[in-house]
C-alpha positions in Angstrom: 15.1 -2.1 27.9 12.7 -3.1 25.1 11.3 -0.4 22.9 8.1 -2.0 21.5 5.6 -0.6 19.0 2.5 -2.1 17.3 2.0 -1.3 13.7 -1.4 -1.7 12.0 -2.0 -1.6 8.2 -5.2 -1.9 6.3 -4.6 -1.1 2.7 -6.3 -0.5 -0.6 -6.9 -4.2 -1.1 -9.6 -3.9 1.6 -8.9 -7.5 2.7 -8.4 -6.7 6.4 -5.7 -5.6 8.8 -2.1 -6.8 9.2 -0.5 -6.2 12.6 3.0 -6.6 14.1 4.8 -6.0 17.3 8.1 -4.5 16.3 11.2 -4.2 18.6 13.4 -1.2 18.1 15.6 -1.6 21.2 18.5 -3.1 19.2 18.6 -4.4 15.7 15.1 -4.1 14.3 13.0 -7.2 14.5 9.3 -8.3 14.5 8.3 -10.3 17.5 4.8 -11.3 16.3 2.5 -10.9 13.4 -1.2 -11.6 13.0 -4.0 -10.5 10.7 -7.7 -10.2 10.8 -10.0 -10.1 7.7 -12.7 -7.4 7.4 -16.3 -8.8 7.5 -17.7 -8.9 4.0 -20.3 -6.3 4.9 -17.7 -3.8 6.1 -15.5 -4.4 3.1 -18.5 -3.7 0.8 -19.3 -0.5 2.7 -15.7 0.7 2.6 -15.7 0.0 -1.2 -18.9 2.0 -1.6 -17.4 4.9 0.4 -14.7 5.3 -2.2 -17.4 6.9 -4.4 -19.9 9.6 -3.6 -23.1 8.4 -2.1 -25.9 9.1 0.4 -25.4 9.9 4.1 -21.7 9.5 3.8 -20.7 11.2 7.1 -22.9 8.9 9.1 -21.8 5.8 7.3 -18.1 6.7 7.4 -18.2 7.4 11.1 -19.8 4.0 11.9 -17.2 2.3 9.7 -14.4 4.2 11.5 -15.8 2.9 14.8 -15.9 -0.7 13.5 -12.4 -0.4 12.1 -11.2 0.7 15.6 -12.8 -2.3 17.2 -11.1 -4.6 14.7 -7.8 -2.9 15.3 -8.3 -3.3 19.1 -9.1 -7.0 18.6 -5.9 -7.6 16.6 -3.9 -5.7 19.1 -5.2 -7.9 22.0 -4.3 -11.0 19.9 -0.7 -9.7 19.5 -0.4 -9.1 23.3 -1.6 -12.7 23.9 0.9 -14.1 21.4 3.8 -12.2 23.0 2.7 -12.4 26.7 2.9 -8.7 26.8 0.7 -6.1 28.5 -0.5 -2.7 27.3 2.1 -1.1 29.6 4.9 -2.9 27.6 3.9 -1.1 24.3 5.2 2.4 23.6 2.5 3.2 21.1 0.3 1.8 18.3 0.8 3.1 14.8 -2.7 2.9 13.2 -2.9 3.9 9.5 -6.7 3.8 9.1 -8.5 2.8 5.9 -8.1 5.2 3.0 -11.5 6.0 1.2 -10.5 9.2 -0.6 -7.1 10.5 -1.7 -7.1 13.8 -3.5 -3.9 15.7 -2.6 -3.4 19.0 -4.3 -6.8 19.1 -6.0 -9.7 21.5 -5.9 -8.3 24.3 -3.6 -4.6 23.8 -4.1 -4.3 21.7 -0.9 -6.7 18.9 -1.4 -7.2 16.2 1.2 -6.7 12.6 2.1 -9.1 10.7 4.3 -8.4 7.5 6.3 -11.3 6.1 8.3 -10.3 5.4 11.9 -11.2 6.3 15.4 -7.9 6.4 17.2 -9.5 7.8 20.4 -11.7 4.7 20.6 -8.7 2.5 19.8 -6.8 4.0 22.8 -9.8 3.4 25.0 -10.1 -0.2 23.9 -6.4 -1.1 24.3 -5.1 1.2 27.0 -2.2 2.0 24.7 -1.1 5.3 23.3 -2.1 5.6 19.6 -0.4 7.5 16.7 -2.7 8.0 13.7 -3.5 10.4 10.9 0.0 10.1 9.3 -0.8 11.5 5.9 -2.5 14.9 6.4 0.5 16.9 7.6 2.4 16.0 4.5 -0.6 17.1 2.3 -0.8 20.3 4.3 2.9 20.9 3.4 2.1 20.6 -0.3 2.9 16.9 -0.5 1.1 13.8 -1.9 0.8 12.3 1.6 1.9 9.0 0.0 3.8 6.8 -0.2 5.1 7.1 3.4 7.0 3.8 3.5 10.2 4.7 1.4 12.0 6.1 4.5 11.4 2.9 6.3 12.4 0.9 3.3 15.6 2.8 3.2 16.3 2.1 6.9 15.7 -1.6 6.3 16.9 -2.5 2.8 19.6 0.1 1.8 22.6 -1.6 0.2 26.2 -0.4 0.7 27.2 -0.3 -2.9 24.2 -0.6 -5.2 20.7 0.9 -5.9 17.9 -1.2 -4.6 14.2 -1.0 -5.4 11.4 -2.0 -3.0 8.1 -2.7 -4.6 5.0 -3.0 -2.5 2.2 -4.8 -4.3 -1.0 -4.0 -2.3 -4.2 -2.7 -3.8 -2.0 -0.1 -5.5 1.7 -0.7 -6.4 4.2 1.7 -4.9 8.0 1.8 -5.6 10.9 3.0 -3.5 14.2 3.7 -5.2 17.0 3.6 -2.7 20.4 4.8 -3.7 23.5 3.0 -2.3 24.7 4.2 1.1 27.9 5.6 -0.5 25.9 7.6 -3.1 25.5 11.0 -1.4 24.3 12.8 -4.4 21.1 10.9 -5.0 17.9 11.1 -2.9 15.4 8.3 -2.2 12.4 8.6 -4.5 9.1 6.8 -4.3 5.7 6.9 -5.9 2.6 4.9 -6.8 3.1 3.0 -10.1 -0.6 2.1 -10.6 -3.1 -0.6 -9.8 -1.9 -3.9 -8.4 -4.3 -6.2 -6.5 -7.3 -3.8 -6.3 -8.6 -4.5 -9.9 -7.4 -8.1 -10.1 -9.1 -9.0 -6.8 -12.5 -7.4 -7.8 -12.5 -8.9 -11.2 -11.6 -12.3 -9.8 -14.4 -12.1 -7.2 -16.9 -11.0 -9.9 -16.2 -13.9 -12.2 -15.0 -16.7 -9.9 -16.5 -15.9 -6.5 -13.0 -16.1 -5.0 -11.7 -13.0 -3.1 -8.4 -13.1 -4.9 -6.5 -15.0 -7.6 -4.4 -17.4 -5.5 -0.8 -17.4 -6.8 -2.1 -15.8 -10.0 -3.1 -19.2 -11.3 -6.3 -18.0 -13.0 -4.4 -15.1 -14.7 -1.7 -17.5 -15.9 -4.3 -19.5 -17.8 -5.4 -16.4 -19.8 -3.9 -14.6 -22.8 -3.1 -10.8 -22.5 -5.4 -8.7 -24.6 -2.8 -6.4 -26.1 -5.2 -3.7 -27.4 -6.7 -3.5 -23.9 -3.3 -3.3 -22.3 -2.3 -0.5 -24.6 -5.5 1.4 -24.0 -5.1 1.1 -20.2 -1.5 2.2 -20.3 -2.5 5.4 -22.2 -4.1 6.6 -19.0 -2.5 10.0 -18.2 -1.5 8.7 -14.7 1.2 6.4 -16.0 2.9 9.1 -18.0 2.8 11.7 -15.1 6.2 12.2 -13.4 6.6 11.7 -9.6 5.8 12.8 -7.1 2.5 11.1 -7.6 0.1 8.9 -5.8 -3.2 7.3 -6.6 -5.9 4.9 -5.3 -9.4 3.6 -5.9 -10.5 7.2 -6.7 -9.0 6.6 -10.1 -8.4 2.8 -10.5 -11.8 1.2 -9.8 -14.3 -1.1 -11.5 -15.9 1.9 -13.2 -12.5 2.8 -14.7 -12.1 -0.8 -15.9 -15.6 -0.8 -17.4 -14.8 2.3 -19.3 -11.6 0.8 -20.6 -13.6 -2.3 -21.8 -16.2 0.0 -23.4 -13.6 2.0 -25.3 -12.0 -1.3 -26.4 -15.3 -2.4 -28.0 -15.7 0.9 -29.7 -12.2 1.0 -31.1 -11.9 -2.8 -31.9 -15.4 -4.1 -32.5 -14.0 -7.2 -34.3 -12.6 -8.4 -31.0 -16.0 -9.2 -29.6 -16.6 -9.9 -26.0 -13.5 -10.4 -23.9 -13.0 -13.6 -22.0 -12.9 -13.0 -18.2 -9.7 -15.0 -17.8 -8.0 -13.0 -20.5 -9.0 -9.7 -18.8 -7.5 -11.1 -15.6 -4.3 -11.9 -17.5 -4.3 -8.3 -18.9 -4.8 -6.8 -15.4 -1.8 -8.8 -14.1 0.2 -7.5 -17.0 -0.9 -4.0 -16.4 0.4 -4.3 -12.8 3.7 -5.7 -14.0 4.2 -3.4 -17.0 3.5 -0.2 -15.0 6.0 -1.3 -12.4 8.7 -2.4 -14.9 8.3 0.9 -16.8 8.8 2.8 -13.6 11.9 0.9 -12.6 13.5 1.2 -16.0 12.8 4.9 -16.1 13.7 5.9 -12.6 16.1 3.1 -11.4 17.9 1.9 -14.5 21.0 1.1 -12.3 19.1 -1.0 -9.8 20.6 -4.4 -9.1 17.8 -5.8 -6.9 14.1 -5.6 -6.6 12.6 -6.6 -3.2 8.8 -7.2 -3.4 6.4 -7.1 -0.5 2.7 -7.0 0.1 0.1 -9.5 -0.9 1.3 -9.4 -4.5 4.6 -11.0 -3.5 2.5 -14.2 -3.1 1.3 -14.0 -6.6 3.7 -16.3 -8.4 2.5 -15.4 -11.8 3.2 -11.7 -11.2 6.6 -12.5 -9.7 7.5 -14.7 -12.7 6.5 -11.8 -15.1 8.7 -9.4 -13.1 11.7 -11.7 -13.4 11.0 -12.1 -17.1 10.8 -8.4 -17.8 13.7 -7.5 -15.5 16.3 -10.1 -16.5 19.3 -8.1 -15.2 17.7 -7.4 -11.8 17.6 -9.9 -8.9 13.9 -10.1 -8.0 13.0 -11.5 -4.6 10.4 -11.4 -2.0 11.1 -9.5 1.2 10.5 -12.8 2.9 13.9 -13.9 1.5 15.4 -10.8 3.1 14.2 -11.7 6.5 10.9 -9.8 6.8 7.8 -11.7 5.5 6.0 -9.9 2.7 2.8 -9.4 4.7 4.6 -7.8 7.6 6.5 -5.0 5.8 3.8 -2.3 5.6 2.6 -2.9 9.2 6.2 -2.7 10.4 6.5 0.6 8.6 3.6 2.1 10.6 5.2 0.9 13.8 8.4 2.7 12.6 6.3 5.9 11.8 4.7 5.7 15.3 8.1 5.6 16.9 9.2 8.6 14.8 6.1 10.5 15.9 6.6 9.8 19.6 10.3 10.8 19.3 9.4 14.0 17.5 11.4 12.9 14.4 10.4 13.4 10.8 8.8 10.5 9.0 8.4 11.8 5.4 10.9 12.5 2.6 10.5 15.7 0.5 12.1 13.8 -2.4 9.3 11.3 -2.3 6.1 13.2 -1.6 7.1 16.6 -3.0 6.2 18.5 0.2 7.9 21.7 1.2 10.1 19.6 3.5 10.2 16.6 5.8 7.5 16.7 8.5 6.8 15.0 11.9 3.8 12.8 10.9 0.9 11.7 13.0 -1.4 12.8 15.9 -1.0 11.3 19.4 -3.9 10.0 21.4 -2.8 9.2 25.0 -3.8 6.0 26.7 
């Protein structure tokens, strides 16, 4: 009997939703994948909601409804691709769109907010929905992120060696997975820093393109070393895990502030060329990831890269250059295409939720313990 789940992921890049049908009835496999971009107007509104503004509750609620409709549309596309019906799917794992992430702040608990309307999604698809995966971990004192390391462990753990999995979405997050025979070490995972979120916005601002395809534009530039040094002095990079971040910190206002500080400290540099800033943002992504790997996974033999950043050949080349003793590859080379990994993770988390099994790792999020994640909305 097939055990099928749909996983939906719309991440910090704000480019849209990736969706998979995952089969857990035997050896894990993805039966189908599709994606749907967010309309430019919705993307702009979601970006605006990452910062304080007018009438936020009303605007956020309407965005949540629109996201649910897009989620439903991509689910119907998956059913058509696989000739399946709603009755064949055990549940949908719907992450939602993060617009604020402030765990542990203000009152000692903080919050994390993902826009979604899972009740509407259940109505539109006729399929049970699991959603709101992060808040239980935050309630237990955790970061609520990243939630994918446990899935990465189930998929990529090596028998004999430490393996790292690096997701390059809007934000980069790293999973450090000890070998199966190492019973004394726990899986750790955390956000390294900005990945595509700043590169994409800077690219759009200066070229009109939504992203830097293959990193070709960044590859033409020269890294502005004083700017890179200034950015890496941000306190987030030196903070130990558990830690997580997002557009709350790493946004265009942050970048503008870094450029302003650069002009104040180094007036002789003059105005920075846009292409050189792009090259520096790519290096910021790579350097923050490499520093994390060398500090927390010095014995790693392999780095498996997933997310949209795995398609950035310039970034991949830099990772290989700075990690000469590590085999750097895309998850696509391991059998699961780079754009499917995170969506598959939320199918896996939905299955854990339905089965009443924990989905988080204390060693990753810093919560009081592993927790069953998600709320269930019946079909």
